[in-house]
C-alpha positions in Angstrom: -55.8 -35.0 -13.9 -52.1 -35.7 -13.6 -49.4 -36.0 -16.2 -46.4 -38.3 -15.6 -43.8 -36.5 -17.6 -41.1 -39.1 -17.4 -41.5 -42.9 -17.3 -39.8 -45.8 -19.0 -42.8 -48.0 -20.0 -40.6 -50.2 -22.2 -38.5 -51.4 -19.3 -38.8 -55.1 -18.3 -40.1 -54.2 -14.9 -43.3 -52.8 -16.5 -43.8 -54.5 -19.8 -45.1 -57.9 -18.6 -48.3 -56.4 -17.2 -48.3 -53.0 -19.0 -52.1 -53.0 -19.5 -52.6 -53.2 -15.8 -50.0 -50.5 -15.2 -51.8 -48.2 -17.5 -55.2 -49.1 -16.0 -53.9 -48.3 -12.5 -52.6 -45.0 -13.8 -55.9 -44.0 -15.2 -57.7 -45.0 -12.0 -55.3 -42.7 -10.1 -56.1 -39.8 -12.4 -53.0 -39.9 -14.6 -54.4 -38.8 -17.9 -51.2 -38.6 -19.9 -47.7 -40.3 -19.8 -44.5 -39.5 -21.6 -42.4 -42.6 -22.1 -38.7 -41.7 -22.6 -36.1 -42.8 -25.0 -32.6 -43.4 -23.8 -31.1 -45.2 -26.8 -32.1 -45.8 -30.5 -33.9 -49.0 -29.5 -35.7 -47.6 -26.5 -36.7 -44.5 -28.6 -38.2 -46.9 -31.2 -40.0 -48.7 -28.4 -41.3 -45.5 -27.0 -42.8 -44.5 -30.3 -44.4 -47.9 -30.7 -46.0 -47.6 -27.3 -47.3 -44.1 -28.0 -48.9 -45.4 -31.2 -50.6 -48.2 -29.3 -52.0 -46.1 -26.4 -53.9 -42.9 -26.9 -52.7 -41.3 -23.6 -49.0 -42.2 -24.1 -46.5 -39.9 -25.8 -42.8 -40.4 -26.6 -39.5 -38.7 -26.5 -36.4 -39.9 -28.4 -32.7 -39.5 -27.4 -29.4 -40.9 -26.4 -28.7 -41.0 -22.6 -25.3 -39.8 -21.6 -24.5 -43.4 -20.5 -24.7 -44.3 -24.2 -23.0 -41.2 -25.5 -20.4 -43.1 -27.5 -23.2 -44.6 -29.6 -24.1 -41.3 -31.3 -22.3 -41.5 -34.7 -23.6 -39.9 -37.9 -25.7 -43.0 -38.7 -27.5 -43.0 -35.3 -27.9 -39.2 -35.5 -29.7 -39.5 -38.8 -31.9 -42.3 -37.5 -32.7 -40.2 -34.4 -33.7 -37.2 -36.5 -36.1 -39.5 -38.5 -37.6 -40.9 -35.3 -38.0 -37.4 -33.8 -40.3 -36.5 -36.7 -42.7 -39.3 -36.0 -46.2 -38.7 -34.8 -46.6 -38.4 -31.0 -42.9 -37.6 -30.4 -43.0 -34.6 -28.1 -39.4 -34.1 -27.0 -35.7 -34.9 -27.5 -34.5 -36.7 -24.4 -33.4 -37.8 -22.1 -30.0 -36.3 -22.9 -27.4 -34.5 -20.8 -24.4 -35.1 -18.7 -23.8 -37.7 -15.9 -20.5 -37.2 -14.0 -21.8 -39.2 -11.1 -21.7 -42.6 -12.9 -19.1 -41.4 -15.4 -19.8 -44.3 -17.7 -18.6 -42.4 -20.8 -15.7 -40.0 -21.1 -16.9 -36.5 -20.2 -15.8 -35.0 -23.5 -17.8 -37.7 -25.3 -20.8 -36.8 -23.2 -20.5 -33.1 -24.0 -20.2 -33.8 -27.7 -23.3 -36.0 -27.6 -25.2 -33.3 -25.8 -24.2 -30.7 -28.3 -25.3 -32.8 -31.2 -28.7 -33.6 -29.7 -29.3 -30.0 -28.7 -28.8 -29.1 -32.4 -31.4 -31.6 -33.3 -33.9 -30.2 -30.8 -33.3 -26.7 -32.2 -33.6 -27.8 -35.8 -36.8 -29.7 -35.2 -38.3 -27.2 -32.7 -38.8 -29.8 -30.0 -38.4 -29.3 -26.2 -35.6 -31.2 -24.4 -35.7 -33.5 -21.4 -32.4 -33.1 -19.6 -30.6 -35.7 -17.4 -27.9 -34.0 -15.3 -26.0 -35.5 -12.3 -23.0 -33.8 -10.7 -22.5 -31.8 -13.9 -24.4 -28.6 -13.6 -21.5 -26.3 -14.2 -20.6 -27.8 -17.5 -24.3 -28.3 -18.4 -25.2 -24.7 -17.8 -22.2 -23.5 -19.8 -23.3 -25.6 -22.8 -27.0 -24.9 -22.8 -26.6 -21.1 -22.5 -25.3 -21.2 -26.1 -28.6 -22.7 -27.3 -31.0 -20.7 -25.1 -32.4 -18.5 -27.8 -33.0 -21.4 -30.2 -34.5 -23.9 -27.7 -38.3 -23.9 -27.4 -38.3 -25.5 -24.0 -36.4 -27.6 -21.5 -37.2 -29.9 -18.6 -34.8 -30.7 -15.8 -35.7 -34.4 -15.3 -35.6 -35.7 -11.8 -34.3 -32.4 -10.5 -32.2 -32.8 -7.4 -30.0 -29.7 -7.4 -29.9 -26.9 -4.9 -32.2 -23.9 -5.0 -29.3 -21.8 -6.4 -29.0 -24.2 -9.3 -32.7 -24.3 -9.7 -32.8 -20.5 -10.1 -30.2 -20.7 -12.9 -32.3 -23.3 -14.7 -35.4 -21.2 -14.3 -33.6 -18.2 -15.6 -32.9 -20.2 -18.8 -36.6 -20.8 -19.1 -36.5 -24.4 -18.1 -39.1 -26.4 -16.0 -38.2 -28.4 -13.0 -39.6 -32.0 -12.9 -40.0 -33.4 -9.4 -39.9 -37.1 -8.8 -41.0 -39.4 -6.0 -37.9 -38.8 -4.0 -39.4 -35.6 -2.8 -41.5 -37.8 -0.4 -38.3 -39.2 1.3 -37.6 -37.9 4.8 -34.0 -36.9 3.9 -34.9 -34.9 0.7 -34.8 -31.4 2.3 -32.9 -29.8 -0.6 -35.4 -31.2 -3.1 -38.3 -30.2 -0.9 -37.0 -26.6 -0.7 -37.1 -26.4 -4.5 -40.6 -27.8 -4.6 -41.7 -25.1 -2.1 -39.9 -22.1 -3.6 -40.2 -22.7 -7.3 -43.1 -21.0 -9.1 -45.9 -23.6 -9.5 -46.2 -22.7 -13.1 -42.7 -24.0 -13.7 -43.0 -27.4 -11.9 -43.8 -30.8 -13.4 -44.2 -34.1 -11.7 -42.8 -37.5 -12.8 -42.2 -41.0 -11.7 -39.1 -42.1 -13.6 -40.8 -45.5 -13.4 -39.7 -48.2 -12.8 -37.2 -46.3 -10.5 -37.5 -44.1 -7.4 -40.9 -45.2 -6.1 -42.3 -42.6 -3.6 -43.4 -43.2 -0.1 -45.5 -45.4 0.7 -44.2 -47.6 -2.1 -40.5 -46.9 -1.6 -38.3 -49.9 -2.5 -40.9 -51.3 -4.9 -41.2 -51.0 -8.7 -42.4 -47.5 -9.5 -45.2 -46.9 -12.0 -47.1 -43.9 -13.3 -50.0 -44.3 -10.9 -47.7 -43.4 -8.1 -47.1 -39.9 -9.4 -50.2 -39.1 -7.3 -48.1 -39.4 -4.1 -45.5 -36.9 -5.5 -48.2 -34.4 -6.3 -49.8 -34.8 -2.9 -46.4 -34.3 -1.2 -45.8 -31.1 -3.2 -49.3 -29.8 -2.2 -48.5 -30.6 1.4 -45.2 -28.8 1.2 -46.7 -25.7 -0.5 -49.7 -25.8 1.8 -52.2 -25.8 -1.0 -54.7 -28.3 -2.4 -53.8 -31.4 -4.4 -56.2 -30.1 -7.1 -54.2 -26.9 -7.5 -50.9 -28.8 -7.9 -52.4 -31.5 -10.2 -54.2 -28.9 -12.4 -51.2 -26.5 -12.7 -48.5 -29.2 -13.3 -50.8 -30.8 -15.9 -51.2 -27.5 -17.7 -47.5 -26.9 -17.5 -46.8 -30.3 -19.1 -49.3 -29.7 -21.9 -47.8 -26.4 -22.6 -44.2 -27.6 -22.6 -44.8 -30.7 -24.7 -47.7 -29.4 -26.7 -49.9 -32.3 -25.4 -53.6 -32.2 -26.3 -56.0 -31.0 -23.6 -57.8 -33.9 -21.9 
């Protein structure tokens, strides 16, 4: 079994034929999917999808691109959503200095507020970090003892950065880009990181792996990511699939399948 720990099932690329998307995932051995909230509306959508489908779970959060939206009213609504059944994480939250769509001080304030929610509700966190690891690490260190878990979504940092995240107790989630020929830095992380600290994800509908690169990504394609990690680590696909699924179930408190 595989667990796709990060997909956006409510995005328009997937919703028109979602039943077929989920069927293909099941056919490819994907037993559980976490659909991710990036705004109040998408968090609500994620919960609705999780309620509708037994093997789908939800996270709720405000993406750094929407950091300015997080006022006291939205925060209260987010806390209420986070308490709903089948919500397994806060996220995706973090810092994005690559796109820089919100002032950096606003992004940092938004991250602080949502980290406080995660600590209060005892939920793990799904982090989005691009070109902002120095500030991110400085912020999260203050929450280390109160957080019950963290996942570095779509991790693309160096091995040095990976080590700092691992030291904080976080897991590294590897997306389909690890299959790309020019992804040597990401491949090094996939090789050197302890297997019991790795997760696999699609970030569907984005970042489709080889041999589907350039197409709409979907949870079924997480199989190619797991297969590439197994090839890089010179072990069997079953070992990677089994361990990453156990990791996901442990981090997100998913039921055994």
